[in-house]
PDBQT receptor file of N, H, CA, C and O in Angstrom, charges set to zero:
ATOM      1  N   MET A   1       0.842  -1.418  -0.078  1.00  0.00    +0.000 N 
ATOM      2  CA  MET A   1       0.125   0.224  -0.141  1.00  0.00    +0.000 C 
ATOM      3  C   MET A   1       1.022   1.261  -0.224  1.00  0.00    +0.000 C 
ATOM      4  O   MET A   1       1.971   1.340   0.556  1.00  0.00    +0.000 OA
ATOM      5  N   PHE A   2       0.739   2.365  -1.418  1.00  0.00    +0.000 N 
ATOM      6  H   PHE A   2      -0.032   2.300  -2.052  1.00  0.00    +0.000 HD
ATOM      7  CA  PHE A   2       1.441   3.357  -1.261  1.00  0.00    +0.000 C 
ATOM      8  C   PHE A   2       0.773   4.892  -0.947  1.00  0.00    +0.000 C 
ATOM      9  O   PHE A   2      -0.274   5.355  -1.400  1.00  0.00    +0.000 OA
ATOM     10  N   LEU A   3       1.667   5.466  -0.092  1.00  0.00    +0.000 N 
ATOM     11  H   LEU A   3       2.518   5.090   0.276  1.00  0.00    +0.000 HD
ATOM     12  CA  LEU A   3       0.582   6.740   0.688  1.00  0.00    +0.000 C 
ATOM     13  C   LEU A   3       0.949   7.839  -0.555  1.00  0.00    +0.000 C 
ATOM     14  O   LEU A   3       2.057   7.882  -1.091  1.00  0.00    +0.000 OA
ATOM     15  N   SER A   4      -0.049   8.607  -0.866  1.00  0.00    +0.000 N 
ATOM     16  H   SER A   4      -0.948   8.572  -0.430  1.00  0.00    +0.000 HD
ATOM     17  CA  SER A   4      -0.033   9.450  -1.590  1.00  0.00    +0.000 C 
ATOM     18  C   SER A   4       0.956  10.694  -1.360  1.00  0.00    +0.000 C 
ATOM     19  O   SER A   4       0.709  11.233  -0.281  1.00  0.00    +0.000 OA
ATOM     20  N   LYS A   5       2.096  11.357  -2.126  1.00  0.00    +0.000 N 
ATOM     21  H   LYS A   5       2.297  10.919  -3.003  1.00  0.00    +0.000 HD
ATOM     22  CA  LYS A   5       2.580  12.586  -1.644  1.00  0.00    +0.000 C 
ATOM     23  C   LYS A   5       2.065  13.367  -0.717  1.00  0.00    +0.000 C 
ATOM     24  O   LYS A   5       2.699  13.917   0.184  1.00  0.00    +0.000 OA
ATOM     25  N   ARG A   6       0.993  13.428  -0.904  1.00  0.00    +0.000 N 
ATOM     26  H   ARG A   6       0.479  12.982  -1.636  1.00  0.00    +0.000 HD
ATOM     27  CA  ARG A   6       0.339  14.339   0.620  1.00  0.00    +0.000 C 
ATOM     28  C   ARG A   6       0.351  13.782   1.547  1.00  0.00    +0.000 C 
ATOM     29  O   ARG A   6       0.761  14.251   2.608  1.00  0.00    +0.000 OA
ATOM     30  N   THR A   7      -0.068  12.703   1.406  1.00  0.00    +0.000 N 
ATOM     31  H   THR A   7      -0.402  12.322   0.544  1.00  0.00    +0.000 HD
ATOM     32  CA  THR A   7      -0.370  12.117   2.980  1.00  0.00    +0.000 C 
ATOM     33  C   THR A   7       1.177  11.636   3.459  1.00  0.00    +0.000 C 
ATOM     34  O   THR A   7       1.255  11.111   4.570  1.00  0.00    +0.000 OA
ATOM     35  N   ALA A   8       2.401  11.794   2.668  1.00  0.00    +0.000 N 
ATOM     36  H   ALA A   8       2.338  12.220   1.766  1.00  0.00    +0.000 HD
ATOM     37  CA  ALA A   8       3.356  11.071   3.200  1.00  0.00    +0.000 C 
ATOM     38  C   ALA A   8       4.211  12.751   3.593  1.00  0.00    +0.000 C 
ATOM     39  O   ALA A   8       5.195  12.685   4.329  1.00  0.00    +0.000 OA
ATOM     40  N   ALA A   9       3.889  13.782   3.208  1.00  0.00    +0.000 N 
ATOM     41  H   ALA A   9       3.089  13.836   2.610  1.00  0.00    +0.000 HD
ATOM     42  CA  ALA A   9       4.107  14.796   3.221  1.00  0.00    +0.000 C 
ATOM     43  C   ALA A   9       3.602  15.490   4.745  1.00  0.00    +0.000 C 
ATOM     44  O   ALA A   9       4.318  16.179   5.472  1.00  0.00    +0.000 OA
ATOM     45  N   GLN A  10       2.415  15.169   4.958  1.00  0.00    +0.000 N 
ATOM     46  H   GLN A  10       1.833  14.610   4.368  1.00  0.00    +0.000 HD
ATOM     47  CA  GLN A  10       1.506  15.784   5.826  1.00  0.00    +0.000 C 
ATOM     48  C   GLN A  10       2.366  14.444   7.584  1.00  0.00    +0.000 C 
ATOM     49  O   GLN A  10       2.886  14.883   8.610  1.00  0.00    +0.000 OA
ATOM     50  N   LEU A  11       2.156  12.937   7.211  1.00  0.00    +0.000 N 
ATOM     51  H   LEU A  11       1.734  12.580   6.377  1.00  0.00    +0.000 HD
ATOM     52  CA  LEU A  11       3.428  12.579   8.283  1.00  0.00    +0.000 C 
ATOM     53  C   LEU A  11       4.770  13.162   8.671  1.00  0.00    +0.000 C 
ATOM     54  O   LEU A  11       5.103  13.593   9.775  1.00  0.00    +0.000 OA
ATOM     55  N   ILE A  12       5.448  13.096   7.598  1.00  0.00    +0.000 N 
ATOM     56  H   ILE A  12       5.177  12.746   6.701  1.00  0.00    +0.000 HD
ATOM     57  CA  ILE A  12       6.568  13.515   8.225  1.00  0.00    +0.000 C 
ATOM     58  C   ILE A  12       6.621  14.704   8.626  1.00  0.00    +0.000 C 
ATOM     59  O   ILE A  12       7.099  14.853   9.750  1.00  0.00    +0.000 OA
ATOM     60  N   LEU A  13       6.229  15.769   7.986  1.00  0.00    +0.000 N 
ATOM     61  H   LEU A  13       5.840  15.648   7.072  1.00  0.00    +0.000 HD
ATOM     62  CA  LEU A  13       5.808  17.195   9.351  1.00  0.00    +0.000 C 
ATOM     63  C   LEU A  13       5.025  17.184  10.904  1.00  0.00    +0.000 C 
ATOM     64  O   LEU A  13       5.121  17.769  11.983  1.00  0.00    +0.000 OA
ATOM     65  N   PHE A  14       4.373  16.348  10.400  1.00  0.00    +0.000 N 
ATOM     66  H   PHE A  14       4.295  15.872   9.524  1.00  0.00    +0.000 HD
ATOM     67  CA  PHE A  14       3.341  15.546  12.257  1.00  0.00    +0.000 C 
ATOM     68  C   PHE A  14       4.834  15.355  13.022  1.00  0.00    +0.000 C 
ATOM     69  O   PHE A  14       5.266  16.124  13.881  1.00  0.00    +0.000 OA
ATOM     70  N   ALA A  15       5.677  13.883  12.399  1.00  0.00    +0.000 N 
ATOM     71  H   ALA A  15       5.326  13.259  11.701  1.00  0.00    +0.000 HD
ATOM     72  CA  ALA A  15       6.595  13.556  12.995  1.00  0.00    +0.000 C 
ATOM     73  C   ALA A  15       7.903  14.732  13.369  1.00  0.00    +0.000 C 
ATOM     74  O   ALA A  15       8.465  14.863  14.457  1.00  0.00    +0.000 OA
ATOM     75  N   ALA A  16       8.108  15.351  12.348  1.00  0.00    +0.000 N 
ATOM     76  H   ALA A  16       7.652  15.244  11.465  1.00  0.00    +0.000 HD
ATOM     77  CA  ALA A  16       8.562  16.625  13.080  1.00  0.00    +0.000 C 
ATOM     78  C   ALA A  16       8.392  17.281  14.080  1.00  0.00    +0.000 C 
ATOM     79  O   ALA A  16       9.093  17.499  15.068  1.00  0.00    +0.000 OA
ATOM     80  N   GLY A  17       7.142  17.675  13.688  1.00  0.00    +0.000 N 
ATOM     81  H   GLY A  17       6.572  17.498  12.886  1.00  0.00    +0.000 HD
ATOM     82  CA  GLY A  17       6.921  18.748  14.792  1.00  0.00    +0.000 C 
ATOM     83  C   GLY A  17       6.716  18.066  16.381  1.00  0.00    +0.000 C 
ATOM     84  O   GLY A  17       6.894  18.614  17.469  1.00  0.00    +0.000 OA
ATOM     85  N   ILE A  18       6.241  16.556  16.051  1.00  0.00    +0.000 N 
ATOM     86  H   ILE A  18       6.096  16.111  15.168  1.00  0.00    +0.000 HD
ATOM     87  CA  ILE A  18       6.295  16.066  17.730  1.00  0.00    +0.000 C 
ATOM     88  C   ILE A  18       7.877  16.215  18.539  1.00  0.00    +0.000 C 
ATOM     89  O   ILE A  18       8.215  16.644  19.643  1.00  0.00    +0.000 OA
ATOM     90  N   ALA A  19       8.576  15.656  17.434  1.00  0.00    +0.000 N 
ATOM     91  H   ALA A  19       8.302  15.307  16.538  1.00  0.00    +0.000 HD
ATOM     92  CA  ALA A  19       9.827  15.800  18.052  1.00  0.00    +0.000 C 
ATOM     93  C   ALA A  19      10.390  16.929  18.198  1.00  0.00    +0.000 C 
ATOM     94  O   ALA A  19      11.252  17.002  19.075  1.00  0.00    +0.000 OA
ATOM     95  N   MET A  20      10.171  17.772  17.635  1.00  0.00    +0.000 N 
ATOM     96  H   MET A  20       9.471  17.713  16.923  1.00  0.00    +0.000 HD
ATOM     97  CA  MET A  20      10.588  19.645  18.093  1.00  0.00    +0.000 C 
ATOM     98  C   MET A  20      10.003  19.847  19.310  1.00  0.00    +0.000 C 
ATOM     99  O   MET A  20      10.751  20.538  20.003  1.00  0.00    +0.000 OA
ATOM    100  N   THR A  21       8.392  19.370  20.213  1.00  0.00    +0.000 N 
ATOM    101  H   THR A  21       7.784  18.810  19.651  1.00  0.00    +0.000 HD
ATOM    102  CA  THR A  21       8.468  19.671  20.714  1.00  0.00    +0.000 C 
ATOM    103  C   THR A  21       8.788  19.105  21.937  1.00  0.00    +0.000 C 
ATOM    104  O   THR A  21       9.050  19.636  23.016  1.00  0.00    +0.000 OA
ATOM    105  N   VAL A  22       8.691  17.265  21.403  1.00  0.00    +0.000 N 
ATOM    106  H   VAL A  22       8.479  16.833  20.526  1.00  0.00    +0.000 HD
ATOM    107  CA  VAL A  22       9.529  16.704  22.618  1.00  0.00    +0.000 C 
ATOM    108  C   VAL A  22      10.678  17.158  23.279  1.00  0.00    +0.000 C 
ATOM    109  O   VAL A  22      10.824  17.426  24.471  1.00  0.00    +0.000 OA
ATOM    110  N   PHE A  23      11.627  17.222  22.170  1.00  0.00    +0.000 N 
ATOM    111  H   PHE A  23      11.509  17.004  21.202  1.00  0.00    +0.000 HD
ATOM    112  CA  PHE A  23      12.956  17.818  21.914  1.00  0.00    +0.000 C 
ATOM    113  C   PHE A  23      13.216  19.916  23.151  1.00  0.00    +0.000 C 
ATOM    114  O   PHE A  23      14.016  20.395  23.954  1.00  0.00    +0.000 OA
ATOM    115  N   GLY A  24      11.916  20.325  22.441  1.00  0.00    +0.000 N 
ATOM    116  H   GLY A  24      11.266  19.936  21.788  1.00  0.00    +0.000 HD
ATOM    117  CA  GLY A  24      11.568  21.600  23.428  1.00  0.00    +0.000 C 
ATOM    118  C   GLY A  24      11.477  21.413  24.959  1.00  0.00    +0.000 C 
ATOM    119  O   GLY A  24      12.167  22.047  25.757  1.00  0.00    +0.000 OA
ATOM    120  N   VAL A  25      10.318  20.236  25.376  1.00  0.00    +0.000 N 
ATOM    121  H   VAL A  25       9.757  19.721  24.728  1.00  0.00    +0.000 HD
ATOM    122  CA  VAL A  25      10.307  20.145  26.748  1.00  0.00    +0.000 C 
ATOM    123  C   VAL A  25      11.130  19.728  27.106  1.00  0.00    +0.000 C 
ATOM    124  O   VAL A  25      11.484  20.146  28.208  1.00  0.00    +0.000 OA
ATOM    125  N   TRP A  26      11.981  18.651  26.452  1.00  0.00    +0.000 N 
ATOM    126  H   TRP A  26      11.693  18.311  25.557  1.00  0.00    +0.000 HD
ATOM    127  CA  TRP A  26      13.433  18.211  27.210  1.00  0.00    +0.000 C 
ATOM    128  C   TRP A  26      14.602  19.100  27.660  1.00  0.00    +0.000 C 
ATOM    129  O   TRP A  26      15.430  18.983  28.563  1.00  0.00    +0.000 OA
ATOM    130  N   ARG A  27      14.360  20.130  26.616  1.00  0.00    +0.000 N 
ATOM    131  H   ARG A  27      13.687  20.225  25.881  1.00  0.00    +0.000 HD
ATOM    132  CA  ARG A  27      15.541  20.896  27.114  1.00  0.00    +0.000 C 
ATOM    133  C   ARG A  27      15.184  22.037  28.158  1.00  0.00    +0.000 C 
ATOM    134  O   ARG A  27      16.082  22.866  28.300  1.00  0.00    +0.000 OA
ATOM    135  N   GLY A  28      13.949  22.246  28.973  1.00  0.00    +0.000 N 
ATOM    136  H   GLY A  28      13.219  21.572  28.858  1.00  0.00    +0.000 HD
ATOM    137  CA  GLY A  28      12.999  22.934  29.818  1.00  0.00    +0.000 C 
ATOM    138  C   GLY A  28      12.400  24.181  29.194  1.00  0.00    +0.000 C 
ATOM    139  O   GLY A  28      11.841  24.901  30.022  1.00  0.00    +0.000 OA
ATOM    140  N   GLU A  29      12.379  24.604  27.978  1.00  0.00    +0.000 N 
ATOM    141  H   GLU A  29      12.834  24.020  27.306  1.00  0.00    +0.000 HD
ATOM    142  CA  GLU A  29      11.979  25.358  27.339  1.00  0.00    +0.000 C 
ATOM    143  C   GLU A  29      10.581  26.006  27.591  1.00  0.00    +0.000 C 
ATOM    144  O   GLU A  29      10.284  27.169  27.319  1.00  0.00    +0.000 OA
ATOM    145  N   ALA A  30       9.255  24.464  28.515  1.00  0.00    +0.000 N 
ATOM    146  H   ALA A  30       9.497  23.519  28.737  1.00  0.00    +0.000 HD
ATOM    147  CA  ALA A  30       8.335  24.703  27.853  1.00  0.00    +0.000 C 
ATOM    148  C   ALA A  30       8.043  25.822  29.189  1.00  0.00    +0.000 C 
ATOM    149  O   ALA A  30       7.075  26.567  29.033  1.00  0.00    +0.000 OA
ATOM    150  N   ASP A  31       8.659  25.928  30.186  1.00  0.00    +0.000 N 
ATOM    151  H   ASP A  31       9.445  25.323  30.313  1.00  0.00    +0.000 HD
ATOM    152  CA  ASP A  31       8.640  26.722  31.356  1.00  0.00    +0.000 C 
ATOM    153  C   ASP A  31       8.584  28.211  31.205  1.00  0.00    +0.000 C 
ATOM    154  O   ASP A  31       7.841  29.014  31.768  1.00  0.00    +0.000 OA
ATOM    155  N   THR A  32       9.842  28.467  30.035  1.00  0.00    +0.000 N 
ATOM    156  H   THR A  32      10.446  27.815  29.577  1.00  0.00    +0.000 HD
ATOM    157  CA  THR A  32       9.957  29.966  29.751  1.00  0.00    +0.000 C 
ATOM    158  C   THR A  32       8.793  30.165  28.689  1.00  0.00    +0.000 C 
ATOM    159  O   THR A  32       8.124  31.187  28.541  1.00  0.00    +0.000 OA
ATOM    160  N   VAL A  33       8.723  29.352  28.205  1.00  0.00    +0.000 N 
ATOM    161  H   VAL A  33       9.266  28.522  28.325  1.00  0.00    +0.000 HD
ATOM    162  CA  VAL A  33       7.437  29.990  27.344  1.00  0.00    +0.000 C 
ATOM    163  C   VAL A  33       6.285  30.532  27.619  1.00  0.00    +0.000 C 
ATOM    164  O   VAL A  33       5.627  31.373  27.006  1.00  0.00    +0.000 OA
ATOM    165  N   LEU A  34       6.059  29.855  28.809  1.00  0.00    +0.000 N 
ATOM    166  H   LEU A  34       6.594  29.172  29.307  1.00  0.00    +0.000 HD
ATOM    167  CA  LEU A  34       4.734  30.022  29.882  1.00  0.00    +0.000 C 
ATOM    168  C   LEU A  34       4.886  31.201  30.584  1.00  0.00    +0.000 C 
ATOM    169  O   LEU A  34       3.996  32.046  30.686  1.00  0.00    +0.000 OA
ATOM    170  N   TYR A  35       6.289  31.306  31.204  1.00  0.00    +0.000 N 
ATOM    171  H   TYR A  35       7.011  30.620  31.121  1.00  0.00    +0.000 HD
ATOM    172  CA  TYR A  35       6.831  32.567  31.950  1.00  0.00    +0.000 C 
ATOM    173  C   TYR A  35       6.299  33.926  31.126  1.00  0.00    +0.000 C 
ATOM    174  O   TYR A  35       5.678  34.928  31.480  1.00  0.00    +0.000 OA
ATOM    175  N   LYS A  36       6.967  33.362  29.579  1.00  0.00    +0.000 N 
ATOM    176  H   LYS A  36       7.471  32.547  29.292  1.00  0.00    +0.000 HD
ATOM    177  CA  LYS A  36       6.749  34.955  28.707  1.00  0.00    +0.000 C 
ATOM    178  C   LYS A  36       5.431  34.916  28.521  1.00  0.00    +0.000 C 
ATOM    179  O   LYS A  36       4.948  36.048  28.528  1.00  0.00    +0.000 OA
ATOM    180  N   ALA A  37       4.418  33.796  28.306  1.00  0.00    +0.000 N 
ATOM    181  H   ALA A  37       4.811  32.876  28.301  1.00  0.00    +0.000 HD
ATOM    182  CA  ALA A  37       3.085  34.296  27.785  1.00  0.00    +0.000 C 
ATOM    183  C   ALA A  37       2.679  34.847  28.845  1.00  0.00    +0.000 C 
ATOM    184  O   ALA A  37       2.126  35.940  28.728  1.00  0.00    +0.000 OA
ATOM    185  N   ILE A  38       2.842  34.235  30.221  1.00  0.00    +0.000 N 
ATOM    186  H   ILE A  38       3.292  33.347  30.316  1.00  0.00    +0.000 HD
ATOM    187  CA  ILE A  38       1.807  35.414  31.716  1.00  0.00    +0.000 C 
ATOM    188  C   ILE A  38       2.390  36.524  31.935  1.00  0.00    +0.000 C 
ATOM    189  O   ILE A  38       1.769  37.366  32.584  1.00  0.00    +0.000 OA
ATOM    190  N   ASN A  39       3.759  36.830  31.446  1.00  0.00    +0.000 N 
ATOM    191  H   ASN A  39       4.263  36.146  30.919  1.00  0.00    +0.000 HD
ATOM    192  CA  ASN A  39       3.983  38.602  31.134  1.00  0.00    +0.000 C 
ATOM    193  C   ASN A  39       3.282  39.028  30.604  1.00  0.00    +0.000 C 
ATOM    194  O   ASN A  39       2.675  39.998  31.058  1.00  0.00    +0.000 OA
ATOM    195  N   LEU A  40       2.973  38.439  29.195  1.00  0.00    +0.000 N 
ATOM    196  H   LEU A  40       3.465  37.650  28.826  1.00  0.00    +0.000 HD
ATOM    197  CA  LEU A  40       2.854  39.577  28.035  1.00  0.00    +0.000 C 
ATOM    198  C   LEU A  40       0.971  39.885  28.479  1.00  0.00    +0.000 C 
ATOM    199  O   LEU A  40       0.516  41.029  28.478  1.00  0.00    +0.000 OA
ATOM    200  N   CYS A  41      -0.015  38.471  28.870  1.00  0.00    +0.000 N 
ATOM    201  H   CYS A  41       0.354  37.542  28.871  1.00  0.00    +0.000 HD
ATOM    202  CA  CYS A  41      -0.998  38.894  29.697  1.00  0.00    +0.000 C 
ATOM    203  C   CYS A  41      -1.317  39.519  30.391  1.00  0.00    +0.000 C 
ATOM    204  O   CYS A  41      -2.537  39.648  30.483  1.00  0.00    +0.000 OA
ATOM    205  N   LEU A  42      -0.594  40.159  31.148  1.00  0.00    +0.000 N 
ATOM    206  H   LEU A  42       0.398  40.054  31.072  1.00  0.00    +0.000 HD
ATOM    207  CA  LEU A  42      -0.886  40.457  32.417  1.00  0.00    +0.000 C 
ATOM    208  C   LEU A  42      -0.015  42.408  32.142  1.00  0.00    +0.000 C 
ATOM    209  O   LEU A  42      -0.056  43.391  32.882  1.00  0.00    +0.000 OA
ATOM    210  N   GLU A  43       0.477  42.258  31.137  1.00  0.00    +0.000 N 
ATOM    211  H   GLU A  43       0.510  41.459  30.536  1.00  0.00    +0.000 HD
ATOM    212  CA  GLU A  43       0.931  43.604  30.621  1.00  0.00    +0.000 C 
ATOM    213  C   GLU A  43      -0.079  44.348  29.477  1.00  0.00    +0.000 C 
ATOM    214  O   GLU A  43      -0.134  45.550  29.219  1.00  0.00    +0.000 OA
ATOM    215  N   CYS A  44      -0.947  43.113  28.810  1.00  0.00    +0.000 N 
ATOM    216  H   CYS A  44      -0.903  42.137  29.019  1.00  0.00    +0.000 HD
ATOM    217  CA  CYS A  44      -1.709  43.573  27.887  1.00  0.00    +0.000 C 
ATOM    218  C   CYS A  44      -3.281  43.676  28.978  1.00  0.00    +0.000 C 
ATOM    219  O   CYS A  44      -4.318  44.069  28.444  1.00  0.00    +0.000 OA
ATOM    220  N   VAL A  45      -3.280  43.398  30.046  1.00  0.00    +0.000 N 
ATOM    221  H   VAL A  45      -2.438  43.078  30.480  1.00  0.00    +0.000 HD
ATOM    222  CA  VAL A  45      -4.993  43.728  30.503  1.00  0.00    +0.000 C 
ATOM    223  C   VAL A  45      -3.887  44.575  31.297  1.00  0.00    +0.000 C 
ATOM    224  O   VAL A  45      -4.760  45.212  31.887  1.00  0.00    +0.000 OA
ATOM    225  N   GLY A  46      -3.061  44.954  31.655  1.00  0.00    +0.000 N 
ATOM    226  H   GLY A  46      -2.352  44.436  31.176  1.00  0.00    +0.000 HD
ATOM    227  CA  GLY A  46      -2.389  46.313  32.321  1.00  0.00    +0.000 C 
ATOM    228  C   GLY A  46      -2.306  45.724  34.233  1.00  0.00    +0.000 C 
ATOM    229  O   GLY A  46      -2.470  46.544  35.137  1.00  0.00    +0.000 OA
ATOM    230  N   ILE A  47      -2.040  44.277  34.503  1.00  0.00    +0.000 N 
ATOM    231  H   ILE A  47      -1.906  43.611  33.769  1.00  0.00    +0.000 HD
ATOM    232  CA  ILE A  47      -2.124  44.742  35.883  1.00  0.00    +0.000 C 
ATOM    233  C   ILE A  47      -0.269  44.930  36.478  1.00  0.00    +0.000 C 
ATOM    234  O   ILE A  47       0.211  45.217  37.575  1.00  0.00    +0.000 OA
ATOM    235  N   GLY A  48       0.355  44.598  35.113  1.00  0.00    +0.000 N 
ATOM    236  H   GLY A  48      -0.035  44.365  34.222  1.00  0.00    +0.000 HD
ATOM    237  CA  GLY A  48       1.759  43.766  35.695  1.00  0.00    +0.000 C 
ATOM    238  C   GLY A  48       2.796  44.855  34.882  1.00  0.00    +0.000 C 
ATOM    239  O   GLY A  48       4.017  44.719  34.959  1.00  0.00    +0.000 OA
TER     240      GLY A  48
């Protein structure tokens, strides 16, 4: 069973996205992103 080119490309991009997400979490970048998101929200609301 052969996959179409579009389906193969989608699977490759999906696997690359999962791999990059796992690598980012492994490096501890999730905390950094959450910290920056919280600060951005507080600045937009005007609390911080």
